[in-house]
Backbone and ligand atoms as CSV (ligand in chain L), in Angstrom:
chain,resi,resn,atom,element,x,y,z
A,1,MET,N,N,0.841,-1.207,0.000
A,1,MET,CA,C,0.000,0.000,0.000
A,1,MET,C,C,0.872,1.251,0.000
A,2,GLY,N,N,0.501,2.229,-0.806
A,2,GLY,CA,C,1.251,3.471,-0.836
A,2,GLY,C,C,0.303,4.645,-0.976
A,3,ILE,N,N,0.857,5.785,-1.363
A,3,ILE,CA,C,0.006,6.963,-1.539
A,3,ILE,C,C,0.392,7.721,-2.811
A,4,ILE,N,N,-0.582,8.449,-3.314
A,4,ILE,CA,C,-0.308,9.405,-4.388
A,4,ILE,C,C,-0.975,10.727,-3.984
A,5,PHE,N,N,-0.458,11.822,-4.519
A,5,PHE,CA,C,-1.033,13.136,-4.237
A,5,PHE,C,C,-1.592,13.693,-5.539
A,6,VAL,N,N,-2.849,14.089,-5.497
A,6,VAL,CA,C,-3.506,14.574,-6.715
A,6,VAL,C,C,-4.137,15.938,-6.465
A,7,LYS,N,N,-3.810,16.879,-7.334
A,7,LYS,CA,C,-4.447,18.195,-7.255
A,7,LYS,C,C,-5.593,18.215,-8.261
A,8,ASP,N,N,-6.801,18.553,-7.777
A,8,ASP,CA,C,-7.959,18.563,-8.677
A,8,ASP,C,C,-8.045,19.890,-9.436
A,9,ARG,N,N,-9.094,20.032,-10.236
A,9,ARG,CA,C,-9.203,21.220,-11.101
A,9,ARG,C,C,-9.573,22.481,-10.337
A,10,GLU,N,N,-9.984,22.311,-9.093
A,10,GLU,CA,C,-10.254,23.488,-8.243
A,10,GLU,C,C,-9.016,23.881,-7.446
A,11,GLY,N,N,-7.948,23.107,-7.621
A,11,GLY,CA,C,-6.716,23.429,-6.913
A,11,GLY,C,C,-6.588,22.766,-5.545
A,12,ASN,N,N,-7.547,21.888,-5.199
A,12,ASN,CA,C,-7.461,21.182,-3.915
A,12,ASN,C,C,-6.573,19.953,-4.036
A,13,SER,N,N,-5.766,19.702,-3.012
A,13,SER,CA,C,-4.890,18.532,-3.025
A,13,SER,C,C,-5.543,17.369,-2.285
A,14,HIS,N,N,-5.350,16.188,-2.815
A,14,HIS,CA,C,-5.906,14.977,-2.213
A,14,HIS,C,C,-4.804,13.955,-2.040
A,15,LYS,N,N,-4.808,13.324,-0.877
A,15,LYS,CA,C,-3.859,12.243,-0.613
A,15,LYS,C,C,-4.637,10.943,-0.752
A,16,LEU,N,N,-4.275,10.124,-1.715
A,16,LEU,CA,C,-5.053,8.913,-1.991
A,16,LEU,C,C,-4.233,7.662,-1.711
A,17,GLU,N,N,-4.885,6.670,-1.125
A,17,GLU,CA,C,-4.216,5.387,-0.924
A,17,GLU,C,C,-4.107,4.682,-2.263
A,18,ALA,N,N,-2.967,4.054,-2.462
A,18,ALA,CA,C,-2.710,3.424,-3.758
A,18,ALA,C,C,-2.196,2.010,-3.554
A,19,GLU,N,N,-2.709,1.125,-4.378
A,19,GLU,CA,C,-2.286,-0.262,-4.274
A,19,GLU,C,C,-1.489,-0.659,-5.516
A,20,ALA,N,N,-0.397,-1.382,-5.305
A,20,ALA,CA,C,0.413,-1.836,-6.439
A,20,ALA,C,C,-0.455,-2.670,-7.365
A,21,GLY,N,N,-0.266,-2.475,-8.654
A,21,GLY,CA,C,-1.036,-3.235,-9.630
A,21,GLY,C,C,-2.214,-2.457,-10.179
A,22,SER,N,N,-2.686,-1.435,-9.425
A,22,SER,CA,C,-3.747,-0.574,-9.958
A,22,SER,C,C,-3.106,0.488,-10.825
A,23,THR,N,N,-3.867,0.991,-11.787
A,23,THR,CA,C,-3.344,2.134,-12.529
A,23,THR,C,C,-3.677,3.407,-11.751
A,24,ILE,N,N,-2.946,4.462,-12.056
A,24,ILE,CA,C,-3.194,5.750,-11.406
A,24,ILE,C,C,-4.624,6.212,-11.728
A,25,MET,N,N,-5.062,5.961,-12.953
A,25,MET,CA,C,-6.429,6.345,-13.327
A,25,MET,C,C,-7.433,5.651,-12.410
A,26,GLU,N,N,-7.272,4.359,-12.186
A,26,GLU,CA,C,-8.217,3.622,-11.332
A,26,GLU,C,C,-8.214,4.174,-9.911
A,27,ILE,N,N,-7.041,4.517,-9.424
A,27,ILE,CA,C,-6.928,5.035,-8.057
A,27,ILE,C,C,-7.683,6.367,-7.938
A,28,ILE,N,N,-7.487,7.238,-8.919
A,28,ILE,CA,C,-8.143,8.550,-8.904
A,28,ILE,C,C,-9.653,8.386,-9.066
A,29,ARG,N,N,-10.044,7.563,-10.013
A,29,ARG,CA,C,-11.477,7.346,-10.274
A,29,ARG,C,C,-12.172,6.718,-9.053
A,30,ASP,N,N,-11.547,5.694,-8.486
A,30,ASP,CA,C,-12.171,4.989,-7.362
A,30,ASP,C,C,-12.243,5.858,-6.112
A,31,ALA,N,N,-11.401,6.896,-6.049
A,31,ALA,CA,C,-11.459,7.820,-4.908
A,31,ALA,C,C,-12.570,8.856,-5.112
A,32,GLY,N,N,-13.193,8.840,-6.291
A,32,GLY,CA,C,-14.319,9.735,-6.535
A,32,GLY,C,C,-13.928,11.100,-7.068
A,33,LEU,N,N,-12.671,11.263,-7.453
A,33,LEU,CA,C,-12.276,12.552,-8.038
A,33,LEU,C,C,-12.782,12.618,-9.475
A,34,GLU,N,N,-12.827,13.856,-9.986
A,34,GLU,CA,C,-13.395,14.052,-11.310
A,34,GLU,C,C,-12.407,13.695,-12.405
A,35,ILE,N,N,-12.521,12.487,-12.889
A,35,ILE,CA,C,-11.697,12.071,-14.022
A,35,ILE,C,C,-12.625,11.243,-14.911
A,36,GLU,N,N,-12.702,11.628,-16.169
A,36,GLU,CA,C,-13.709,10.981,-17.002
A,36,GLU,C,C,-13.301,9.556,-17.390
A,37,ALA,N,N,-12.072,9.387,-17.844
A,37,ALA,CA,C,-11.578,8.064,-18.237
A,37,ALA,C,C,-12.592,7.318,-19.103
A,38,ALA,N,N,-13.043,8.001,-20.141
A,38,ALA,CA,C,-14.159,7.516,-20.959
A,38,ALA,C,C,-13.925,6.143,-21.580
A,39,CYS,N,N,-12.697,5.826,-21.918
A,39,CYS,CA,C,-12.464,4.543,-22.600
A,39,CYS,C,C,-12.198,3.412,-21.612
A,40,GLY,N,N,-12.205,3.732,-20.335
A,40,GLY,CA,C,-12.026,2.693,-19.320
A,40,GLY,C,C,-10.586,2.238,-19.154
A,41,GLY,N,N,-9.665,2.939,-19.781
A,41,GLY,CA,C,-8.251,2.632,-19.557
A,41,GLY,C,C,-7.543,1.955,-20.709
A,42,CYS,N,N,-8.160,1.975,-21.902
A,42,CYS,CA,C,-7.466,1.300,-23.013
A,42,CYS,C,C,-6.755,2.273,-23.951
A,43,CYS,N,N,-6.409,3.432,-23.425
A,43,CYS,CA,C,-5.581,4.391,-24.160
A,43,CYS,C,C,-6.239,4.863,-25.454
A,44,ALA,N,N,-7.532,5.150,-25.375
A,44,ALA,CA,C,-8.257,5.542,-26.581
A,44,ALA,C,C,-9.089,6.806,-26.420
A,45,CYS,N,N,-8.866,7.584,-25.347
A,45,CYS,CA,C,-9.731,8.759,-25.177
A,45,CYS,C,C,-9.003,10.026,-24.720
A,46,ALA,N,N,-7.918,9.876,-23.992
A,46,ALA,CA,C,-7.149,11.010,-23.442
A,46,ALA,C,C,-7.897,11.796,-22.369
A,47,THR,N,N,-8.997,11.250,-21.836
A,47,THR,CA,C,-9.702,11.963,-20.767
A,47,THR,C,C,-9.170,11.577,-19.378
A,48,CYS,N,N,-8.029,10.934,-19.342
A,48,CYS,CA,C,-7.358,10.644,-18.065
A,48,CYS,C,C,-6.028,11.407,-18.014
A,49,HIS,N,N,-5.996,12.516,-18.733
A,49,HIS,CA,C,-4.782,13.328,-18.859
A,49,HIS,C,C,-4.403,13.981,-17.521
A,50,VAL,N,N,-3.168,13.789,-17.119
A,50,VAL,CA,C,-2.650,14.440,-15.900
A,50,VAL,C,C,-1.280,15.045,-16.195
A,51,TYR,N,N,-0.887,15.977,-15.332
A,51,TYR,CA,C,0.481,16.484,-15.359
A,51,TYR,C,C,1.229,15.867,-14.177
A,52,VAL,N,N,2.405,15.355,-14.461
A,52,VAL,CA,C,3.222,14.715,-13.439
A,52,VAL,C,C,4.260,15.723,-12.956
A,53,GLU,N,N,4.384,15.880,-11.650
A,53,GLU,CA,C,5.398,16.812,-11.153
A,53,GLU,C,C,6.766,16.399,-11.675
A,54,GLU,N,N,7.489,17.395,-12.162
A,54,GLU,CA,C,8.713,17.192,-12.931
A,54,GLU,C,C,9.690,16.143,-12.363
A,55,ASN,N,N,9.957,16.208,-11.067
A,55,ASN,CA,C,10.987,15.305,-10.522
A,55,ASN,C,C,10.547,13.843,-10.465
A,56,TRP,N,N,9.284,13.561,-10.790
A,56,TRP,CA,C,8.822,12.168,-10.813
A,56,TRP,C,C,8.862,11.576,-12.216
A,57,LEU,N,N,9.010,12.428,-13.203
A,57,LEU,CA,C,8.898,11.958,-14.593
A,57,LEU,C,C,9.847,10.827,-14.931
A,58,SER,N,N,11.067,10.935,-14.458
A,58,SER,CA,C,12.086,9.935,-14.826
A,58,SER,C,C,11.810,8.579,-14.181
A,59,LYS,N,N,10.934,8.542,-13.195
A,59,LYS,CA,C,10.620,7.267,-12.527
A,59,LYS,C,C,9.536,6.480,-13.270
A,60,LEU,N,N,8.927,7.127,-14.263
A,60,LEU,CA,C,7.839,6.476,-14.999
A,60,LEU,C,C,8.372,5.794,-16.241
A,61,LYS,N,N,7.692,4.717,-16.644
A,61,LYS,CA,C,8.090,4.122,-17.918
A,61,LYS,C,C,7.699,5.094,-19.031
A,62,THR,N,N,8.464,5.046,-20.112
A,62,THR,CA,C,8.250,6.039,-21.164
A,62,THR,C,C,6.905,5.810,-21.874
A,63,ARG,N,N,6.436,6.847,-22.544
A,63,ARG,CA,C,5.151,6.754,-23.246
A,63,ARG,C,C,5.238,5.712,-24.350
A,64,CYS,N,N,4.225,4.873,-24.457
A,64,CYS,CA,C,4.175,3.930,-25.576
A,64,CYS,C,C,3.603,4.672,-26.793
A,65,GLU,N,N,3.638,4.029,-27.934
A,65,GLU,CA,C,3.211,4.698,-29.159
A,65,GLU,C,C,1.746,5.149,-29.107
A,66,GLU,N,N,0.870,4.301,-28.540
A,66,GLU,CA,C,-0.556,4.661,-28.450
A,66,GLU,C,C,-0.739,5.907,-27.589
A,67,GLU,N,N,0.023,5.963,-26.494
A,67,GLU,CA,C,-0.112,7.131,-25.607
A,67,GLU,C,C,0.357,8.396,-26.324
A,68,ILE,N,N,1.446,8.296,-27.059
A,68,ILE,CA,C,1.947,9.451,-27.821
A,68,ILE,C,C,0.903,9.914,-28.836
A,69,LEU,N,N,0.286,8.963,-29.530
A,69,LEU,CA,C,-0.726,9.308,-30.536
A,69,LEU,C,C,-1.936,9.976,-29.899
A,70,MET,N,N,-2.383,9.456,-28.751
A,70,MET,CA,C,-3.549,10.041,-28.084
A,70,MET,C,C,-3.224,11.437,-27.560
A,71,LEU,N,N,-2.051,11.606,-26.991
A,71,LEU,CA,C,-1.679,12.925,-26.461
A,71,LEU,C,C,-1.571,13.955,-27.577
A,72,ASP,N,N,-1.223,13.488,-28.773
A,72,ASP,CA,C,-1.160,14.356,-29.949
A,72,ASP,C,C,-2.497,15.014,-30.222
A,73,GLN,N,N,-3.581,14.325,-29.877
A,73,GLN,CA,C,-4.922,14.842,-30.148
A,73,GLN,C,C,-5.543,15.520,-28.935
A,74,ALA,N,N,-4.833,15.531,-27.821
A,74,ALA,CA,C,-5.394,16.115,-26.593
A,74,ALA,C,C,-5.120,17.617,-26.544
A,75,PHE,N,N,-5.836,18.299,-25.645
A,75,PHE,CA,C,-5.626,19.736,-25.452
A,75,PHE,C,C,-4.716,19.967,-24.252
A,76,HIS,N,N,-4.130,21.147,-24.194
A,76,HIS,CA,C,-3.323,21.576,-23.040
A,76,HIS,C,C,-2.183,20.607,-22.722
A,77,VAL,N,N,-1.560,20.055,-23.744
A,77,VAL,CA,C,-0.500,19.073,-23.507
A,77,VAL,C,C,0.814,19.783,-23.154
A,78,ALA,N,N,1.494,19.261,-22.153
A,78,ALA,CA,C,2.785,19.804,-21.727
A,78,ALA,C,C,3.805,18.676,-21.741
A,79,ASN,N,N,5.069,18.998,-21.513
A,79,ASN,CA,C,6.032,17.895,-21.519
A,79,ASN,C,C,5.922,17.013,-20.265
A,80,THR,N,N,5.114,17.461,-19.308
A,80,THR,CA,C,4.865,16.633,-18.120
A,80,THR,C,C,3.549,15.853,-18.243
A,81,SER,N,N,2.915,15.915,-19.412
A,81,SER,CA,C,1.627,15.245,-19.614
A,81,SER,C,C,1.775,13.734,-19.700
A,82,ARG,N,N,0.842,13.033,-19.056
A,82,ARG,CA,C,0.740,11.578,-19.220
A,82,ARG,C,C,-0.735,11.189,-19.193
A,83,LEU,N,N,-1.023,10.049,-19.816
A,83,LEU,CA,C,-2.357,9.465,-19.681
A,83,LEU,C,C,-2.247,8.471,-18.534
A,84,CYS,N,N,-2.967,8.765,-17.443
A,84,CYS,CA,C,-2.661,8.015,-16.224
A,84,CYS,C,C,-3.246,6.609,-16.206
A,85,CYS,N,N,-4.037,6.250,-17.236
A,85,CYS,CA,C,-4.449,4.839,-17.307
A,85,CYS,C,C,-3.276,3.973,-17.762
A,86,GLN,N,N,-2.236,4.614,-18.233
A,86,GLN,CA,C,-1.064,3.875,-18.699
A,86,GLN,C,C,0.031,3.799,-17.639
A,87,LEU,N,N,-0.263,4.326,-16.458
A,87,LEU,CA,C,0.734,4.346,-15.389
A,87,LEU,C,C,0.301,3.418,-14.276
A,88,GLU,N,N,1.021,2.338,-14.124
A,88,GLU,CA,C,0.686,1.396,-13.063
A,88,GLU,C,C,1.413,1.802,-11.790
A,89,PHE,N,N,0.677,1.784,-10.685
A,89,PHE,CA,C,1.302,2.173,-9.419
A,89,PHE,C,C,2.229,1.068,-8.923
A,90,ASP,N,N,3.420,1.460,-8.483
A,90,ASP,CA,C,4.320,0.520,-7.794
A,90,ASP,C,C,5.185,1.308,-6.806
A,91,GLU,N,N,5.988,0.601,-6.061
A,91,GLU,CA,C,6.839,1.197,-5.020
A,91,GLU,C,C,7.668,2.387,-5.521
A,92,GLN,N,N,8.162,2.234,-6.746
A,92,GLN,CA,C,9.005,3.258,-7.382
A,92,GLN,C,C,8.370,4.647,-7.388
A,93,ILE,N,N,7.042,4.665,-7.500
A,93,ILE,CA,C,6.364,5.960,-7.609
A,93,ILE,C,C,5.487,6.245,-6.389
A,94,ASN,N,N,5.812,5.612,-5.296
A,94,ASN,CA,C,5.097,5.882,-4.055
A,94,ASN,C,C,5.315,7.348,-3.664
A,95,GLY,N,N,4.219,8.104,-3.530
A,95,GLY,CA,C,4.320,9.519,-3.176
A,95,GLY,C,C,4.276,10.453,-4.375
A,96,ILE,N,N,4.048,9.916,-5.550
A,96,ILE,CA,C,4.037,10.734,-6.778
A,96,ILE,C,C,2.998,11.867,-6.672
A,97,VAL,N,N,3.320,12.979,-7.309
A,97,VAL,CA,C,2.450,14.164,-7.257
A,97,VAL,C,C,1.943,14.486,-8.659
A,98,LEU,N,N,0.618,14.578,-8.788
A,98,LEU,CA,C,-0.017,14.766,-10.089
A,98,LEU,C,C,-1.054,15.881,-10.027
A,99,THR,N,N,-1.332,16.448,-11.190
A,99,THR,CA,C,-2.402,17.446,-11.292
A,99,THR,C,C,-3.320,17.031,-12.430
A,100,LEU,N,N,-4.626,17.069,-12.197
A,100,LEU,CA,C,-5.578,16.750,-13.273
A,100,LEU,C,C,-5.522,17.848,-14.321
A,101,ALA,N,N,-5.438,17.459,-15.583
A,101,ALA,CA,C,-5.427,18.434,-16.677
A,101,ALA,C,C,-6.840,19.025,-16.825
A,102,PRO,N,N,-6.951,20.233,-17.397
A,102,PRO,CA,C,-8.290,20.809,-17.604
A,102,PRO,C,C,-9.145,19.895,-18.484
A,103,ASP,N,N,-10.463,20.029,-18.352
A,103,ASP,CA,C,-11.409,19.225,-19.146
A,103,ASP,C,C,-11.181,19.340,-20.620
L,1,LIG,S1,S,-8.838,6.298,-19.788
L,1,LIG,FE1,FE,-8.966,6.623,-21.920
L,1,LIG,S2,S,-6.925,7.057,-22.469
L,1,LIG,FE2,FE,-6.812,6.722,-20.358
């Protein structure tokens, strides 16, 4: 069991319990925060877009081709952008800090 920190679109920070093997999208969604995740996590919608705090980026596996293609079509993309259904929680990223991208 670990934790992640998520800032919502109103600027409020949330500390969420995270279990290894879950994706970050599932953790955020199951905590009841506003994340659409329309495709259910199969990298086909970009509505699970988050910004990852810079110093955590190198701890994540790199974007796969599908994620790159989806982010190409998303709005407000930054170099810290990730689709969080593609990020599986594990010990390496315990304590990661994320911000939900605008709708
Ligand atoms: S939930 Fe659709 S791309 Fe992540």
